[in-house]
C-alpha positions in Angstrom: 4.4 -92.7 148.2 6.0 -90.2 145.9 3.8 -87.3 144.7 3.8 -87.1 140.8 5.7 -84.2 139.2 2.5 -82.5 137.9 1.3 -81.8 141.4 4.1 -79.3 141.8 4.0 -75.8 140.3 6.6 -74.9 137.6 9.5 -73.4 139.4 9.4 -75.6 142.5 13.1 -75.6 143.0 14.9 -78.0 145.3 18.6 -78.6 145.9 19.7 -82.3 146.0 22.9 -84.3 146.3 22.8 -87.8 144.7 25.8 -90.1 144.5 28.1 -87.2 145.2 26.6 -85.0 142.5 24.9 -81.7 143.3 21.7 -80.6 141.5 19.4 -77.7 141.3 16.1 -79.3 140.4 12.6 -78.0 139.4 10.6 -81.0 140.6 7.6 -80.1 138.3 9.9 -81.4 135.5 9.9 -85.1 135.0 13.7 -85.6 134.9 14.4 -83.3 137.8 11.5 -85.0 139.8 13.0 -88.5 139.1 16.4 -87.4 140.3 15.0 -85.7 143.4 13.0 -88.7 144.5 15.7 -91.2 143.4 13.5 -92.8 140.7 16.2 -93.0 138.1 16.9 -96.4 136.6 20.5 -97.5 137.0 20.9 -98.4 133.3 24.6 -97.6 133.2 25.6 -100.4 135.5 26.2 -102.8 132.6 28.8 -100.5 131.0 30.7 -99.1 134.0 33.9 -100.6 132.7 33.5 -98.8 129.4 32.7 -95.5 131.1 35.8 -95.8 133.3 38.1 -96.6 130.3 36.6 -94.0 127.8 38.8 -91.2 126.5 35.9 -89.3 124.9 32.2 -89.5 125.8 29.4 -87.9 123.8 26.1 -87.2 125.6 23.6 -86.5 122.9 20.5 -85.1 124.4 22.2 -83.8 127.6 19.0 -82.6 129.3 19.9 -81.1 132.7 23.3 -82.8 132.8 22.6 -85.8 134.8 24.3 -88.3 132.4 27.3 -86.1 131.8 27.8 -85.5 135.6 27.5 -89.2 136.2 30.1 -90.0 133.6 32.4 -87.3 135.0 32.0 -88.8 138.5 33.0 -92.2 137.2 35.8 -91.0 134.8 37.2 -87.5 135.7 39.8 -87.8 132.9 37.5 -88.5 129.9 36.6 -85.6 127.7 32.8 -85.3 127.9 30.9 -83.4 125.2 27.2 -82.9 126.1 24.9 -81.7 123.4 21.6 -80.1 124.5 19.7 -78.1 121.8 16.9 -76.5 123.9 18.1 -73.1 125.2 16.3 -73.3 128.5 17.4 -76.9 129.3 20.9 -76.0 128.1 21.0 -73.3 130.8 19.8 -75.8 133.5 22.6 -78.2 132.4 25.2 -75.4 132.7 23.9 -74.5 136.1 24.1 -78.1 137.4 27.6 -78.6 136.0 28.7 -75.3 137.6 27.8 -76.4 141.1 30.0 -79.5 140.8 33.8 -79.8 140.8 34.2 -81.6 137.4 36.3 -79.8 134.8 36.0 -82.3 132.0 32.5 -81.5 130.7 31.8 -79.2 127.8 28.2 -78.4 127.1 27.3 -77.5 123.5 24.0 -75.8 122.7 23.3 -77.7 119.5 21.2 -80.5 118.2 22.9 -83.1 115.9 21.6 -84.3 112.6 22.5 -85.1 109.0 22.5 -81.5 107.9 23.4 -78.1 109.3 20.1 -76.1 109.7 17.7 -74.4 112.1 14.7 -76.2 113.3 11.7 -75.7 115.5 12.0 -77.9 118.6 8.5 -78.5 119.7 7.7 -78.6 123.5 5.1 -81.3 123.2 4.6 -82.0 126.9 5.0 -79.3 129.5 7.1 -80.5 132.4 8.8 -83.1 130.3 11.6 -81.7 128.1 12.7 -85.2 127.3 9.6 -85.2 125.0 10.8 -82.1 123.0 11.2 -83.0 119.4 11.6 -81.8 115.9 8.5 -82.5 113.9 8.3 -82.3 110.1 4.9 -80.7 110.1 3.6 -77.5 111.8 1.7 -77.9 115.0 0.2 -75.7 117.7 2.7 -76.8 120.3 5.0 -74.1 121.6 8.6 -74.3 120.3 12.1 -72.9 120.4 14.3 -72.4 117.4 17.4 -74.5 117.6 20.6 -75.0 115.6 21.5 -78.4 114.3 25.0 -79.4 113.2 26.6 -82.5 111.7 28.4 -84.7 114.3 31.3 -85.6 112.0 32.0 -81.9 111.4 32.1 -81.2 115.1 34.4 -84.2 115.9 36.8 -83.1 113.1 36.9 -79.5 114.4 37.7 -80.8 117.9 40.2 -83.2 116.4 38.5 -86.2 118.0 39.3 -89.2 116.0 38.5 -92.0 118.4 35.1 -92.2 120.1 34.6 -94.7 122.9 31.2 -94.0 124.4 28.1 -92.4 123.0 24.8 -91.9 124.8 22.2 -91.2 122.1 18.7 -90.0 122.9 17.1 -90.8 119.5 13.8 -89.2 120.3 15.5 -85.8 121.0 17.9 -86.2 118.1 17.1 -86.4 114.4 20.1 -88.6 113.6 19.0 -91.9 112.1 20.4 -94.9 114.0 21.8 -96.5 110.8 23.7 -93.2 110.0 25.3 -93.3 113.4 26.4 -96.9 113.0 27.9 -96.3 109.6 29.6 -93.0 110.3 31.1 -93.4 113.7 34.0 -95.7 113.4 36.5 -97.4 115.8 35.4 -98.8 119.1 32.1 -97.3 120.1 29.6 -98.3 122.8 26.1 -97.1 122.5 23.7 -96.4 125.4 20.0 -95.9 124.6 
């Protein structure tokens, strides 16, 4: 029986190696806890071929880097851009990537949206940064100020014209799904 993450104090750090990927995990955090106890769902199995063939992979809502690291382990030649807007989670992602041999991951401390702006990213559930979100109304939740940019502008600046694979965490991002479908052209596979 696995003890739930909330039984661990914040800052309960564990080192782990899963599927050849190294992690530094705070097991009081939901995502870190699920990796440490091997509770992650293997939802990438249905698109392994697309991951292996991808030239560019966008990981929108990078969290601690687990998706970007998995993509790099499957396809070490793809250019992987991982977007994580929360400054603390961004640092954890950089740390996890730094203890692995992959050289094809670029982590960008930005959120993505339909306009360039600064927003409050509310931390609505302590211990679960996957629940962080931009809210259109003020609340009492703690927050971090984040920068949001437009995906098309970033892709143009990086001269990326063909996108093959996109992991989009809509609850973290403020990009409407219909906007993504309309504005990202060519052969694109979506993972939710």
